[in-house]
C-alpha positions, -999 to 999 in steps of 0.1 A, spaced: -148 -5 -433 -114 -4 -416 -95 11 -445 -109 47 -442 -98 52 -406 -63 66 -399 -41 49 -374 -43 61 -338 -10 69 -321 -9 66 -283 16 86 -262 22 87 -225 15 121 -209 30 134 -176 21 113 -146 28 113 -109 54 88 -98 40 65 -72 60 55 -42 91 65 -24 125 65 -42 148 38 -30 183 50 -38 200 17 -30 180 -2 -56 172 26 -80 135 19 -77 102 35 -65 88 14 -36 51 13 -28 26 -10 -11 -4 -27 -28 -32 -41 -6 -58 -65 -22 -87 -83 -6 -96 -116 -23 -125 -140 -20 -128 -177 -29 -161 -192 -36 -187 -202 -61 -190 -235 -79 -156 -233 -95 -138 -221 -63 -120 -193 -81 -103 -164 -66 -121 -130 -70 -105 -97 -62 -130 -77 -42 -110 -45 -39 -75 -31 -39 -55 0 -32 -20 12 -38 -3 32 -11 28 54 -17 42 45 17 63 13 15 69 -8 46 102 -8 64 127 -33 51 132 -45 87 95 -51 93 73 -59 63 44 -75 82 9 -62 83 -8 -63 117 -45 -64 124 -63 -42 149 -81 -58 178 -115 -52 162 -103 -67 129 -115 -36 110 -81 -22 101 -45 -32 91 -15 -13 101 22 -13 94 52 9 98 64 26 67 86 54 53 72 86 38 96 113 26 124 97 47 105 96 79 88 67 96 50 67 98 24 44 111 1 35 82 -35 25 90 -58 9 64 -95 4 70 -107 -29 55 -143 -16 48 -133 7 20 -94 5 20 -91 41 29 -59 49 47 -40 74 67 -6 78 82 3 90 117 35 107 127 55 86 152 70 116 170 105 126 179 116 91 188 106 75 155 142 66 146 143 42 175 114 21 163 126 -8 142 96 -31 143 60 -32 155 65 -66 171 43 -70 203 25 -37 195 -13 -32 194 -36 -7 178 -67 2 198 -80 33 181 
């Protein structure tokens, strides 16, 4: 039954490199967001959904913040060498990033910030 089938050779094809290149470490940095649930009779963790973002957080501020309505997360990240505000909607983990304007270099952390819209 198995003797008549030739072996299958797998080879990687071209693929897009995820993340932003970190020259200091020689790596590609990115961010993964997962939503987990505990429950059931065995109290096991279950991953409900996850997404991978190509915008890594700033090394000086790696915290996620939650919007006032608890429907979105946000953090400050680096995309193509520029700081961006990354917004992740918890309903479907869709995301977008917002340009921080001409004074983005002065922002080091989002401490004491709030996201209303």
